[in-house]
C-alpha positions as CSV (number, residue, x, y, z in Angstrom):
1,X,94.8,77.9,81.5
2,X,97.1,76.3,84.0
3,X,95.5,76.4,87.2
4,X,97.1,74.9,90.4
5,X,94.9,72.8,92.3
6,X,94.7,72.3,95.9
7,X,97.2,70.1,97.8
8,X,96.4,70.9,101.7
9,X,92.6,71.3,101.5
10,X,91.1,68.7,103.7
11,X,94.6,69.0,105.9
12,X,95.5,72.8,106.9
13,X,92.0,74.0,106.2
14,X,88.7,72.3,105.4
15,X,88.1,71.2,101.7
16,X,84.4,71.7,102.4
17,X,83.3,75.3,101.1
18,X,80.6,75.8,103.5
19,X,82.7,74.5,106.6
20,X,85.7,77.1,105.4
21,X,83.9,80.0,105.3
22,X,82.0,79.6,108.6
23,X,85.8,79.3,110.2
24,X,86.7,82.3,108.2
25,X,83.5,83.8,109.5
26,X,84.1,83.4,113.1
27,X,87.5,84.4,113.0
28,X,86.4,88.0,111.5
29,X,83.5,88.3,113.9
30,X,86.1,87.9,116.7
31,X,86.7,91.3,118.7
32,X,90.3,92.2,119.4
33,X,91.5,95.3,120.5
34,X,93.0,97.0,117.5
35,X,93.3,100.7,115.5
36,X,91.5,101.7,112.5
37,X,95.1,101.7,110.7
38,X,95.5,100.2,107.5
39,X,98.7,98.8,106.5
40,X,100.0,97.4,103.2
41,X,102.7,94.6,105.0
42,X,101.6,91.6,107.6
43,X,103.9,88.9,109.1
44,X,101.3,86.0,109.6
45,X,101.6,82.6,110.2
46,X,101.0,79.7,107.7
47,X,100.1,76.5,110.3
48,X,97.2,74.8,109.9
49,X,93.9,77.0,110.4
50,X,92.7,75.6,113.6
51,X,96.5,76.1,115.1
52,X,96.9,79.9,113.9
53,X,93.9,80.9,111.8
54,X,92.4,83.3,114.4
55,X,96.0,85.0,114.4
56,X,96.2,85.1,110.7
57,X,92.9,86.6,110.4
58,X,93.4,89.3,112.7
59,X,96.6,90.2,110.6
60,X,94.6,90.2,107.4
61,X,92.2,92.9,109.3
62,X,94.6,95.5,108.6
63,X,94.9,95.0,105.1
64,X,93.4,97.8,103.5
65,X,90.6,97.9,100.9
66,X,92.4,99.3,97.7
67,X,94.7,96.6,97.3
68,X,95.0,95.0,93.6
69,X,98.3,93.0,93.9
70,X,99.3,90.7,97.0
71,X,103.0,89.4,97.1
72,X,103.2,86.1,99.1
73,X,106.7,85.6,100.3
74,X,107.0,81.8,101.9
75,X,109.8,79.4,102.7
76,X,110.2,76.3,100.7
77,X,109.3,73.2,103.0
78,X,109.6,70.2,100.5
79,X,111.7,71.6,98.0
80,X,115.8,72.5,97.9
81,X,115.8,76.1,96.6
82,X,118.6,78.4,95.8
83,X,117.1,82.2,95.2
84,X,113.3,82.7,94.7
85,X,111.2,80.8,92.6
86,X,107.5,81.7,91.2
87,X,105.4,79.3,89.3
88,X,104.1,79.8,86.0
89,X,100.3,79.1,86.8
90,X,97.7,81.1,85.8
91,X,95.9,80.8,88.9
92,X,95.5,78.6,92.2
93,X,92.3,77.4,93.2
94,X,90.5,76.4,96.6
95,X,87.1,75.5,97.7
96,X,86.4,79.4,97.6
97,X,87.1,79.7,93.8
98,X,90.0,81.0,91.6
99,X,92.5,83.4,93.2
100,X,94.4,84.3,89.9
101,X,98.7,85.4,89.7
102,X,99.5,88.6,88.2
103,X,101.7,87.2,85.3
104,X,103.0,90.5,84.3
105,X,104.6,90.9,87.8
106,X,106.0,87.4,88.3
107,X,107.8,87.7,84.8
108,X,109.5,90.6,85.8
109,X,110.4,90.2,89.6
110,X,113.8,88.1,88.6
111,X,113.0,84.8,90.2
112,X,112.9,81.4,88.5
113,X,110.1,79.6,87.2
114,X,109.6,76.4,89.3
115,X,106.3,75.0,89.7
116,X,107.4,71.6,90.9
117,X,108.6,73.5,94.2
118,X,104.5,74.9,94.6
119,X,103.0,71.3,94.3
120,X,103.5,70.2,97.9
121,X,104.0,73.5,99.5
122,X,101.5,74.7,102.2
123,X,103.3,77.8,103.0
124,X,101.6,79.9,100.3
125,X,98.3,77.8,99.8
126,X,97.3,78.4,103.6
127,X,97.3,82.1,102.8
128,X,94.8,81.9,99.8
129,X,91.6,81.5,101.9
130,X,92.3,84.3,103.9
131,X,93.5,86.5,101.2
132,X,90.0,85.3,99.3
133,X,88.1,86.3,102.6
134,X,89.5,89.2,103.3
135,X,91.3,90.9,100.3
136,X,89.0,90.1,97.2
137,X,86.0,92.7,96.1
138,X,83.6,90.2,97.5
139,X,81.3,89.9,100.6
140,X,80.1,86.8,102.3
141,X,76.1,86.4,102.6
142,X,75.5,85.5,106.2
143,X,72.3,84.0,105.1
144,X,73.9,80.9,102.9
145,X,77.2,81.1,103.2
146,X,78.0,82.0,100.0
147,X,80.7,84.4,98.3
148,X,78.7,87.2,96.4
149,X,81.2,88.9,93.8
150,X,80.8,92.4,93.2
151,X,81.3,93.4,89.6
152,X,84.8,94.7,90.4
153,X,88.5,93.5,89.5
154,X,89.6,91.0,92.0
155,X,92.7,90.8,93.7
156,X,96.0,89.1,92.1
157,X,98.6,87.3,93.8
158,X,102.6,87.2,93.2
159,X,103.3,84.0,95.3
160,X,107.3,83.8,95.7
161,X,108.8,80.7,97.8
162,X,112.5,81.0,98.9
163,X,115.2,78.9,100.4
164,X,118.8,79.4,100.9
165,X,118.9,83.6,100.0
166,X,119.7,86.7,101.3
167,X,117.4,88.4,103.0
168,X,118.3,91.6,101.5
169,X,116.6,90.0,97.9
170,X,113.5,90.1,99.5
171,X,114.2,93.6,100.9
172,X,115.4,94.9,97.8
173,X,111.8,93.2,96.1
174,X,109.5,95.1,98.9
175,X,111.0,98.5,98.3
176,X,110.7,97.9,94.6
177,X,107.4,97.4,94.5
178,X,106.1,99.2,97.8
179,X,105.9,102.7,96.3
180,X,102.6,101.7,94.3
181,X,99.8,102.0,96.7
182,X,98.4,98.9,95.0
183,X,100.4,96.5,96.0
184,X,100.5,94.8,99.4
185,X,102.9,91.9,101.2
186,X,102.2,89.0,103.1
187,X,105.5,87.6,105.2
188,X,104.5,83.7,105.8
189,X,105.7,82.5,108.7
190,X,105.7,80.3,111.9
191,X,108.2,80.8,114.7
192,X,110.4,78.1,116.8
193,X,109.6,74.4,116.3
194,X,109.1,71.8,118.5
195,X,110.3,73.0,121.9
196,X,108.6,72.7,125.4
197,X,106.1,75.6,125.5
198,X,108.3,77.5,128.3
199,X,111.5,77.5,126.0
200,X,109.1,78.1,123.0
201,X,107.7,81.0,124.7
202,X,110.7,82.3,125.9
203,X,112.4,82.2,122.1
204,X,109.3,83.6,120.6
205,X,109.3,86.5,122.8
206,X,112.9,87.0,122.2
207,X,112.3,86.9,118.2
208,X,109.3,89.3,118.5
209,X,111.5,92.0,120.5
210,X,114.2,91.9,117.6
211,X,111.3,92.4,115.1
212,X,109.8,95.3,117.0
213,X,113.1,97.1,117.3
214,X,113.8,96.6,113.9
215,X,117.2,94.8,115.3
216,X,118.2,91.2,113.5
217,X,121.8,91.5,113.6
218,X,121.8,88.2,115.6
219,X,118.5,86.8,114.0
220,X,119.1,82.5,113.6
221,X,117.2,80.4,111.2
222,X,116.3,78.6,113.8
223,X,114.1,81.2,115.5
224,X,111.3,81.2,112.4
225,X,111.1,78.9,109.3
226,X,110.4,82.2,107.3
227,X,113.4,83.8,108.8
228,X,114.6,84.8,105.4
229,X,111.0,86.8,105.1
230,X,111.2,88.0,108.5
231,X,114.8,89.7,107.9
232,X,113.8,91.3,104.7
233,X,110.7,93.0,106.1
234,X,112.4,94.3,109.2
235,X,115.3,95.4,106.9
236,X,112.9,97.1,104.8
237,X,111.1,98.7,107.8
238,X,114.2,100.0,109.1
239,X,115.6,101.9,106.2
240,X,112.4,103.6,105.7
241,X,112.0,104.2,109.6
242,X,108.8,102.3,109.7
243,X,107.8,100.0,112.6
244,X,106.2,96.5,112.3
245,X,103.7,96.2,115.7
246,X,102.7,93.5,117.3
247,X,99.1,91.9,116.4
248,X,99.8,88.6,118.9
249,X,101.8,85.4,119.6
250,X,100.4,82.3,120.6
251,X,101.4,78.7,120.0
252,X,100.1,75.2,119.4
253,X,99.9,74.1,122.6
254,X,97.0,76.7,123.3
255,X,94.8,74.5,121.1
256,X,96.0,71.0,121.5
257,X,96.7,71.4,125.4
258,X,100.5,69.3,124.0
259,X,102.8,71.8,126.0
260,X,106.4,69.1,125.3
261,X,106.5,70.0,121.4
262,X,105.2,73.5,120.5
263,X,105.0,75.7,117.4
264,X,105.2,79.2,117.7
265,X,103.2,81.3,115.6
266,X,103.4,85.7,115.6
267,X,101.4,88.1,113.5
268,X,102.7,91.6,113.0
269,X,101.6,94.7,110.5
270,X,103.8,97.5,109.0
271,X,103.1,101.3,110.2
272,X,104.8,104.1,108.5
273,X,106.4,105.6,111.4
274,X,107.2,104.9,114.8
275,X,105.7,102.6,117.6
276,X,105.4,105.4,119.7
277,X,104.0,107.8,117.2
278,X,101.0,105.0,116.4
279,X,100.3,104.6,120.4
280,X,99.7,108.3,120.7
281,X,97.8,108.8,117.5
282,X,95.5,105.7,118.1
283,X,95.8,105.3,122.0
284,X,96.2,108.9,123.7
285,X,93.3,108.2,125.7
286,X,93.7,105.0,126.7
287,X,97.2,105.6,127.8
288,X,95.8,108.6,130.1
289,X,93.1,106.2,131.6
290,X,95.5,103.6,132.7
291,X,97.2,106.1,134.6
292,X,94.5,107.2,136.4
293,X,93.3,104.2,137.3
294,X,96.5,102.7,138.5
295,X,96.9,105.9,140.8
296,X,92.9,105.4,141.8
297,X,93.9,101.7,142.7
298,X,96.9,103.0,145.4
299,X,93.8,104.6,147.3
300,X,91.9,101.3,147.6
301,X,92.9,97.5,148.3
302,X,93.5,95.7,145.6
303,X,95.6,95.9,142.1
304,X,94.3,97.2,138.8
305,X,95.0,95.2,135.7
306,X,93.1,96.5,132.2
307,X,90.6,93.7,130.5
308,X,91.8,94.6,127.4
309,X,94.3,96.2,125.5
310,X,95.9,96.2,122.0
311,X,99.2,94.1,121.9
312,X,101.4,96.9,121.2
313,X,101.1,97.3,124.7
314,X,102.8,94.1,125.3
315,X,105.9,94.8,123.2
316,X,108.7,96.4,125.6
317,X,108.7,100.0,126.4
318,X,110.0,102.8,128.2
319,X,108.0,105.2,129.6
320,X,107.9,108.6,132.4
321,X,104.8,109.5,133.5
322,X,104.6,113.2,135.4
323,X,102.3,114.7,137.6
324,X,101.5,118.4,137.8
325,X,99.2,120.1,140.3
326,X,98.0,123.8,139.9
327,X,101.1,124.0,137.2
328,X,103.7,122.9,139.2
329,X,105.7,119.3,139.4
330,X,103.9,117.0,141.7
331,X,105.9,113.8,140.7
332,X,107.5,111.8,138.1
333,X,108.8,108.6,137.8
334,X,110.2,106.5,134.5
335,X,112.1,104.2,132.7
336,X,115.3,104.9,130.4
337,X,115.1,101.9,128.9
338,X,112.5,99.4,127.7
339,X,112.7,96.3,130.1
340,X,109.2,95.3,130.7
341,X,105.8,95.5,128.4
342,X,105.0,99.3,127.9
343,X,101.2,98.4,129.4
344,X,103.5,97.6,133.0
345,X,105.8,100.4,132.8
346,X,103.1,102.9,132.4
347,X,100.8,101.4,135.3
348,X,103.9,100.9,137.5
349,X,105.5,104.2,136.7
350,X,101.9,106.0,137.4
351,X,101.7,105.0,140.8
352,X,105.0,105.5,141.7
353,X,104.6,109.1,140.8
354,X,101.8,109.3,142.4
355,X,103.4,107.4,145.8
356,X,106.8,107.0,145.8
357,X,108.4,109.9,144.3
358,X,111.2,111.1,147.3
359,X,110.6,114.4,146.8
360,X,107.1,114.2,147.2
361,X,104.7,113.3,150.1
362,X,102.3,110.3,148.4
363,X,99.4,111.7,146.4
364,X,96.3,112.2,148.6
365,X,92.4,111.5,147.1
366,X,91.8,115.1,147.4
367,X,94.7,116.5,145.0
368,X,94.3,113.3,142.8
369,X,90.9,115.4,141.0
370,X,93.2,118.0,140.4
371,X,96.4,116.9,139.1
372,X,97.3,116.8,135.6
373,X,99.2,113.6,134.2
374,X,101.4,113.5,130.8
375,X,103.2,110.4,129.9
376,X,106.3,110.5,127.8
377,X,107.1,107.6,125.4
378,X,110.8,107.4,124.8
379,X,112.9,105.7,122.0
380,X,115.7,103.3,122.4
381,X,118.8,105.7,123.9
382,X,121.7,106.0,121.3
383,X,124.9,106.0,122.3
384,X,127.0,109.6,121.4
385,X,130.4,109.5,120.7
386,X,132.1,112.7,121.3
387,X,136.0,113.6,122.2
388,X,135.0,116.9,124.4
389,X,132.6,118.4,125.9
390,X,132.4,120.8,123.2
391,X,132.1,117.8,120.5
392,X,129.2,116.7,122.6
393,X,127.2,120.1,122.5
394,X,127.3,120.0,118.9
395,X,126.0,116.5,118.6
396,X,122.9,117.5,120.8
397,X,119.4,118.8,119.4
398,X,117.7,121.2,121.5
399,X,114.2,120.7,122.0
400,X,114.3,117.2,120.5
401,X,116.9,115.2,122.0
402,X,116.5,113.9,125.9
403,X,120.0,113.4,127.5
404,X,121.1,110.5,129.7
405,X,124.9,111.3,131.5
406,X,126.6,108.4,132.8
407,X,129.7,107.9,134.7
408,X,130.8,105.0,137.3
409,X,127.7,105.2,139.7
410,X,126.9,108.9,138.9
411,X,123.6,109.0,136.4
412,X,120.9,111.7,135.6
413,X,118.2,112.2,132.9
414,X,116.6,114.8,131.1
415,X,113.4,114.5,128.8
416,X,113.3,116.6,126.2
417,X,110.7,118.8,127.6
418,X,113.2,120.2,130.1
419,X,114.7,122.4,127.0
420,X,111.5,124.7,127.8
421,X,113.1,125.8,130.9
422,X,117.1,125.4,130.0
423,X,117.0,126.1,125.9
424,X,120.6,126.7,126.1
425,X,122.9,123.3,125.3
426,X,125.4,124.5,128.3
427,X,122.6,125.4,131.0
428,X,121.0,122.2,129.9
429,X,124.2,120.1,130.4
430,X,125.3,122.2,133.3
431,X,122.1,121.5,134.9
432,X,122.0,117.8,134.4
433,X,125.8,117.3,135.7
434,X,124.3,118.8,138.9
435,X,121.2,116.6,139.1
436,X,123.9,113.2,138.6
437,X,125.6,115.2,141.8
438,X,128.6,116.1,139.7
439,X,130.0,119.4,139.5
440,X,129.0,121.9,136.3
441,X,132.8,121.9,135.4
442,X,133.0,118.1,135.6
443,X,134.0,116.3,132.7
444,X,136.3,112.9,132.3
445,X,137.3,109.9,129.4
446,X,134.9,108.1,131.3
447,X,131.9,110.2,131.0
448,X,129.5,108.7,128.4
449,X,125.8,110.1,127.1
450,X,123.0,109.2,125.2
451,X,120.3,110.6,123.5
452,X,117.1,109.8,122.8
453,X,113.5,110.9,121.5
454,X,110.5,111.3,123.7
455,X,106.7,111.8,122.5
456,X,104.3,113.6,125.3
457,X,100.9,112.3,125.6
458,X,99.0,115.3,127.9
459,X,95.8,114.5,129.8
């Protein structure tokens, strides 16, 4: 049996078994505001465990329990590779024991065999203790910090190192094996390298936005050492209409205190649907509660800031907050374009809907207990290309599309809910023109239209 011995134990993670288990147990015990959703693809950092281990562990928590094979896609730091390579080892060894390779898959995946590339590499090895702790059919015995093996098949790995290659190669590999629910995927990457902390944070937030909007058109290799793997995962998500949801962002300065040369770290998990669907499914009560508390803060001195919330709310988002009193509109303020974190957008729009809607007097404390709150989460607007007003009308779907129109300084928006009052396309468009300050029969060559989707969360 060919076994790959550990080469970064004692450097990237403890080589002492009990010390390593203790660290993993500590990471696992840290409570994070998350959902019970189980994913089969995660993006996690591969730095030393003291720097990024806590964040990596939060990513691994999203893995389901029925996984049998884990593909690890990682960049080669020490060997020059063109394309992708796999080893012909039978197993890797860590202080926690053996973790076996699925040789059947590695021999059929279409990569060359190159053991030498794995000899010094840390980007795969650092993931193995997390897989052994979170994904093997084992449990940790707290009394003696030992791994207690159950009589169940152990998870196997498919370690893949890549160098100069097209990210579509990885995208296609994920797509090829994803339909099997026993397969899962780890994208191993760190983010920006060796910038001052302020610059590092700016770059990493830009990278996060690209990942979270499935938009990698201008993704640069300097944004992440595992850029190929990240782009492959994002491309797969976009093709399937899935979303990559943020687990967290951090950097080395948070641990070392050295803000002069910083390495960034990020983690995401794949959700089989849209981000707004995820928020509605798992955080509807939280969204309404944030709105209520933000409005309540307007009756008292001081600001309201949630103490804890899931990292998905740190992603940029656009929302409308609508207030109704006795079935009548009492305020509605929102954002068309995502230009700040979703948590801030919800909080500030809720406050503005209550106190700053120019159509109404500020909400009173007596009205607050009777008001009903609804929040519309907006997708990114998509420009509609059309040659005439008649052509535009054919490209709008009633009861599904929200609509934004713009012509010079004239602009107006209707949420999809407005279709309930104006179900006819022409009436809908004419009314929206009037809202913008235009006449119903107005049209010009400069007239623009954008459509978007909206998910409603109601009190």
